N, C-alpha and C positions, 0 to 999 in steps of 0.2 A: 591454586589458592593463595593467600597472601602468606608471604614467609614469616616464621616465627621471629626472625631475625630483622625484620624490615627496619624497626626502629632503632636496633644496635648497629646496623649498616651506617646508618648516618654518622656514628662515631667511632667505627671500627674499620680496619682494613682486613681484606680477604687475603692479601698476599703478604702480611708482616704482622706486627704485633700491636694489640690492644687498642687504644684510643689515641688516634694521631694528634688530638689537641694536647697531649701530654708530651709529645716529641718536640725536641728543640734542636734546630739545625747547628751544624758545627761551625764555629766561628772561622773566618778566614785564616786566622794564625793556626788553628788546630788543623785545618785541611792542609795547609802548607808543611806543617811539622809531619802529617802523615805522608805526603807526597815525598818530602825528602828521605824519611825513615825507611819507606818501601820501594824508594827508587823509581817511582813512577813517572811517567812523562807529565800526567796531569791527574788530577782528581776534581777538576772542574766540571767536566762533561759528566751529564747525568744519563743514566740507563734506566728508564722507568719500566714499570710492569706493563704488560699489554692491558688493554681494557678489559673489565669484567666480561663484557658481551662477547669479547674474542677467546675467552678461555675454552679449550676443547674438553668436553665432558662425553663419556660414552653412553650409550642407550641404557635405559632403565631394564635390567635383565629379570625384574620380578613381574608376574603376571598379574592382571587385575583381580583375579580371584585371591591371591594372596595378600595383595594390597588391602582389599575388602576385610579380610579376616584380621589383619593388623588394625584396621581403623575401628572394627567392632570391640576391640580390647581398649583402645585409649580415646576413642572418638575422632571423627574425621579430621578436624582441625589439628590433631596432633601426629599426623603422618605426612611427610613432605616428600616429595620427588622432584621439586622445580630444581632448575640448574644451580641457582644461587646457594640454596642450602646444602646441596650435594658438594659444590665447591667448598664451602666452608668447613666441611667436615671430610675433606679429602686427604688428611694426615694432620700431623703436629706441627711444631715450630722449629724443627731443626733447619740448619741452612740448606740441606737438600730439598726438604719440603718447600721451603720458601723460593729456592731457584726454580724448581718445577712450576710451581704456581705462577711466579712472575713471568716466565716464559710462556705461559698459557696451556699448561699440561696438567689438567685434573681427570686424566682418563680413567684413573683407578678409583675415582669417587664412588661412595657407597651407592647401591640402587635406591635406598630410601632413608631417610632420617626419621626416627620415631622419638617421640617425646613423652615417656612413661610418667604418670602421676602418682604410682605408689609401688610398694613391694609386690603387691598381688598383681599389679599389671606386668611388672617386669617379670615375674614367674610365668604368668600366662603367655608373654611373647616368647621367652625361651623354649617353652614347650611346643609352641607352635614353629619355632624356627628348627627345632629337632624333626619335628614331622614333616616339614617343608624343605629340608636341607638348606638352610641358610646360615652363613657364617654372621657372628654377632661380635661387634666392637663397642664396648662401653666408652662414653665420651664425656668428659667434665669441662674443663676449660680448655682442652686440646693442646696443652702446652708441652706434650713430650717432645724431647729433643733427641731421642734415640729410636724412633720410629715405632713408638708404643700404641699409636692409635692409627696406623696405616690400615685403610680397610682392605685387607687381603681375603680374597675369595677362596684361594687354594682350590681344592676339588668340589667345592660347593656350588649349588646352583646360582646363588647371589649372596650378598652381605648387605646387612643393615647396621646402621649406626645408631646406638641408644644414647640421645643426649639426655643428661639427667638434670638439666637446669630447672624443671618444674618441682622437683623435689629438693627444696631449699630451706627447710624449715628448722628452727630449734624446737626440739620435741620436748625436752626436760632438762632442768638444772636443778642439782643438788648442792646447794650452797655449803652444808655441812661436810659432806663428802668430797666437795669440790671437783665434781664431775657434771659434764653437760653431754647430752645426746643430741645428734643433728641429723638430718638427712644427707645423704651423699653429695647432692648437687649443689649445697651451699658454698659460695666463693669465700675467699679470705676476708676481704673488707666486711662481707655480711656477718661472717663469724663474729668479728670484732665488734660490731655494731650491735648485733643480738646480745653479747655479754656485757658490753660497757654499762648499760642501765643497772646491772646487776653487781658492778664493781669488780668483775673478772676479765681475764684475758687469756686465750689459748696461747699466745706468745709464739705462734710459729709463722715466721715471715721469710719464707723463700723469695728468691728474687721473682718469681711467677706469682706472688701473692695476689696481685690485683685480678688475675685471670684463673688461677688455678682453684680446684675445688677440694672440699674435705675428702670425697671419695679417691681423688687422685693422690692426696697426700698418703692415705692408707695404702692404696694399691701399689705405689712406689717406694714405701719406705723413706720419705723425702725428709729432708733436713732443712730448717729454717735458719737465718742468718743470726738469730738469737739462741741457738740450739745448745750452745755451751752452758747457758743459764737455764732455759726452760726445757731442753731435752728434744730429741728427734721425735718425729711422729710416731715411730714405734716404741719409743718411750712413753709416749702420751696416751696411746690406744688402750682402753680397758676391754672393749669388747666390740664386735662388729657383725652386722647381718649380711649375709650373703645369700642372693639367689641364684641357684645354680640349676642347669639342666635336669638334675635328679631330684631337685626339691630344695627347700630353704635350709639354711645352716646359719646357727647363731654361734660364733666362737668367743671365747673369753668368760669370764667370771665377775659377777659384781662384787665377791668378796675381795677383801684387801689382800689375801694371799691364799694359795691353794696349791695342794700337793695331788691334785686329781687327774693325775697321768701327764702325757706330754701336751704341751701348750697348743692346743689346736688353733688359736688366735694367730699363731706365726704361719699356719697355712693360708689364711686370709691375707694378711699384711704382707705386701710384697707380691701377691700374686698377679699383679698386672693385667686384670681382666681375663686371665687364661682359664679360671675354674668358674667363673660366674661373675654376678654383678653386685658390688658392694652397694647396698641401698641406705643403710645408717650405721652409725659408729657412736660409741660412748668414749669420751676423752677426758683426761684429767685437765682441770683449768686451774688458773693461779690468780690470786688477788692482783688487779691492775696496780702497777707501781706508782707510788706517789710522787717520785722523782726520777730523773735520769741524769747521769753526770757523765761525761766525754773525756776522753784522754787520748793522746797520740804520743808515741814515742819513736825514736829514730835509732837504729841499729847498724853497725858498720857492714853487715853483710845477712843475706838471708839465713844463713847457716847461723850466725850468731842471733838472730832474731828467733828462729825456730827453737834454739836452745833456751831462750829466754822464756818462750811458751812453755817449754817442757818444765822448767824450773817453776814457773808461776803455778802450774797444775800440780806438780809434785811437792814443792815446799811451802806453798801458801797454806793458810788456815782454810779448813773445809768451809765452803760457802762464800769465800772471798772471790772466787773466779768471776770477771766480768761476763755479763750475759752475752755480749759480742766480743770476741777475739779474732781479729783479722790481721795478717801480716802480709804486706806485698813484697815481692822481690824488687831489687833496684830498677828491673825494666817497668814493671807496672808502677812502682813510685814515679818514674819519670814520666810516663805516658799520663798518669792521672792527674798530675800537675799541669802538664801541657793541654791535654784535651778537655780536662774538667774545667779549666779556667780558675783553679784554686788560687788564692792569694799565697805567694811564696814567701812571705815574711817569716814564717816559722822554719821553713826549709832554709832560707838564707842564714839564719841564726845558727842552725846546725852546720851548715857548710863551714861557717866561719870557725866554729869550734873543732871541727873535725878535719877540715881541709880536704875533704874527698869530694868526688863528683855527685854521687846520689847515695842517700841511704837506703835501707829497707825500713818502711814505714809500718807502724803497727798502731791500729786503731782499736780502742775499746769503749764499751759502753756499760756502765753499772746502772742497774735499776733496782728501786726498792725504796726504803725509808732513808731519808737524806742524812740523818746522823750515822747510820750504820753504813751507808756508802762512803762517807768521809772516812772511816776507819778502815773499811775495806782497801780503799784507794791507797791510804797511807801504808798499810802492810804490802800491797802489791808493789809499790813504788820502791820500796826497800830492795824487793827482789829483782825488779827491773833495772835498777840502778847497779846492782852487783853484777848483772849480766851485760855491761857496757851499754846500757841504753841511756837516752838523753830525752828528757821530756819536751815536747813541742807545744803543749796547750790543748785546749778542747777543739779549736776550729776545725782541724782537718776531720775530726770524727763527726762534728756536726754536718759539715759539707758532704761527708759520705752519705750520712742517713738521709740527708734532703734529696739524694739522687739515687738511692740504692735500688730502686725499682726501674731505673731508665736504661740500663744496659741493653736489653732487647730493642728499644727504640734506635739505639745508637747503631746497632747491627742493620737495622732496615736503612738508615741513613749511609752506611758505608757500602751496602750492596748497590745502592742507587748510584753510588760514586765509583763502581767497579772494583771495589775491594773485597777480597774474600776474607771471611772473619768467621771462626767457630770456636767452641769451647769443648773441653772434656775435663773429667775429673777422677780422682782416685783417692784411696788413703793408705798410708803404710805406717808401721811401728816406727817408733822414735829412733832406732837404731837403722832404719832404711829410708827414713824421709829424705835425707840429701841424696843418697844413691838414686832414688826414684825420681827426685825432682831433676837431677842432671841428665840421666838417661832418657827420660821421656822428653823433655825440653830438646835434648840433641836429636831425638828420633823425629820430632816435629819439624825442626829445621831442616834436617836432611831430606825429609820427604817433600818439603816445600821446594827444595832445590837450590840452585846457585850458591852452595856452600853457606847458606844461611843469609847472603846477602838479598835485600829485598824482601825479607820475611822478619817478623817480629813476633816473639813468644813472650808473655808476661804471666806470672804465676802468683798465686796466693794461698795462704792458709786461712780457712775460715771456720773450722770445727777442731777443737782441742779436746782429746781424750787422754785419759791416764796413761794408755800404753801407745799414744801415736796422734797423727793428725791428718787431716784431709791436704789434698793438693788440687788446686783448681786452675787448669791452664786455659788461656786466651790467645789465640793466635791469628795474625793477619798476614796477607800477602796479596800481590795483585790477582785478581780474578782471571783464571785462565779460560780459554774458549769454552773448554768443557769442564764447568765447574763441579759437576757431579763426580766425574772420574779424579778431579783434583782432591775433593773432600774424601772420597773412598780411599785414595793412596795415603793421605796423611793419616785419616783414623786408623786404617790398618796398622801403619808403622807404629803409632803411639801405643795401640792397644797390645801390640806384640811386645813393646818395651815395657808396658805395665805388667803383663804376665811374666815376662823374665825377670823383672824386679821382686816378684813375689808379693806384689800389692793387689789391691782389689779391683776388679775390672769396673766397678761402679760404686761410689760411695753414695750418692743420692740422686744420680739422674735415672737409675733404674737399668733394666736389661733391654727391654724391648726387641726390636730386631738386631740393632747395631753390635750389641754385646753378647747376644746369644751364642755365636760360635766361640767365645772365650770362657762361657761359663764353666764348662768342664774342667778347665785348667784350674779352677777355684774350688769346685766342690766334689770333682772327680766323677769318675763314670757310674759308680754306684749311686752318687748322690743325684745324678740325672735321672737315673732309673727310678729313684723314690718320687722325684717330682712327676715324672710321667705316670707312675702308679696312682698317684693322688689324682692327677688329671683324669685318668681313665675311671676313676671311681666317681668323680663328680661330673665329669663331662665325656662320657664314653664315646660319644659321637664326634668329638673334638670340633664343636662349633665355635667354642669362645675364643676370641681373639687369635686366630691362626697365625702361626708363624713367629710368635712372640715368646720371651722367656726361655722355653725349652728349645734346645737346637733343633733344627729341621732333621737332623739324622738320628733323632732320639729314638729309642724303642717303642714310643707310644704308637700304637698300631692306626691311629686315626689322625696323626698330626700331618696335615697337607704342607706340602712344599711351598714356601712363599712365592708369590708372583712378582716380588721386587727383589733384586740381587741385592745381598749384603755382603760385607768384607768376610773373609775367612782367613784363618791362619792355622798352620800346624801347632800343636801343643808340643812344647819341648819335652825331650824325655824325662828331664828332672822334674817336671811338673805333672806327669802322667800319674 
């Protein structure tokens, strides 16, 4: 059959991120900067992925009778078993996912990819999969970087991936209540395009915005780059519909407030496809901003900048917070100016005033009515100046916004150049932000080896709360011969440092496979049992997204062991 993605393949890549037309190669100066910083002999040579025709895919493990039953539910054209579709759904977008695919390994690809067109079809598919003992993985944009959409079979006879792209409509808009209902397969840009004619925005812009779907936002509790202003996805969701192996569940209330028992919506939000398939959701929307104003400030250190963020949140007038609050440490500031090709006039002015090598750079974006924005900026500026900040003008903020979705494309370029690059994130209370930053950063450097020589770690804060902030780490080094082992080593060391610091194992990337071994340190053994009990109620056979969220050694009787290894770590006694 003709692939559903035939048209998209012409503009997307199976081994990397998004639309290659959006990718920009690194300039020679940036490549040289990387070579010197990482101590590499060269970054000029390229290491391209294998040809698509050479990617190894295992045999389809589902019989013709079962495939016929699936096709009777969705229509023949909406069930695919061709190699291309299976490769495109063989995992997410973590660095290990890409390394495997680039090397030609898609042996764990699903047996079939099914494209449902309605909630009823999803329910019928799940009932069939219970009967036929098939694992099910829900797939939106496929942007997971924590192993959240790996098609694990576990003990089941096969695994299918449910690609939700056909379910991509705006269902209802209530302009008075400022809510909108969408099908789960709608992608970020389409959400904004559907709301724009009505004068609204969702305001949710994660770095994966161009590829990720609404269902993915809800299932992973994602945060957008403007979440300080608009709120995280879990702040925005009013209700969600879940199709489970035991039947449909609608969680949440249309009422503005309710005391009707525990909030069952939180069973769905963050469930990561382990309980069922989110097919639609109702979310809060906001009036589209009339204006945007950008600002950037330099601080003498990351600690000073973080304290300025805290003061801005605590001491500022309610509602004055910028929609985007982003603080880079000195390493990220340096690499941003070098790799991003930003004009350095503002930075030079800062250096002449401070006489130091590199500042910690804070970027802000205020949205709303232009008159109100001016007043908010003035009040914020007084706080930032008292915190030792120096204004640098709007250009760094504008430049950041122009390229804010380009990071994953840069990773593809770096992998082709033989550079290992990965990210991870956490959040901590204000009293632990600095300790967490230093300990996790050092753990990454130690795991990369060479006493940190030839390795580069950069960090930023991008989400600011009353009680703390997020920390997002990006780290680079030369790609070792066994890149998968290199990644597992670094990720385990960083995760152990996060647990030891008392921070969260994930702020917005979700749990997936990668973080499941550390979840018990955060919610406790009884908390794991509660999650397992909910799963046993909604998915008693354990077919939904095996090996994710709930640790493999959990008490759930039907949780299969994952067929792909993930890092594990002992939980410190003080965390048990």
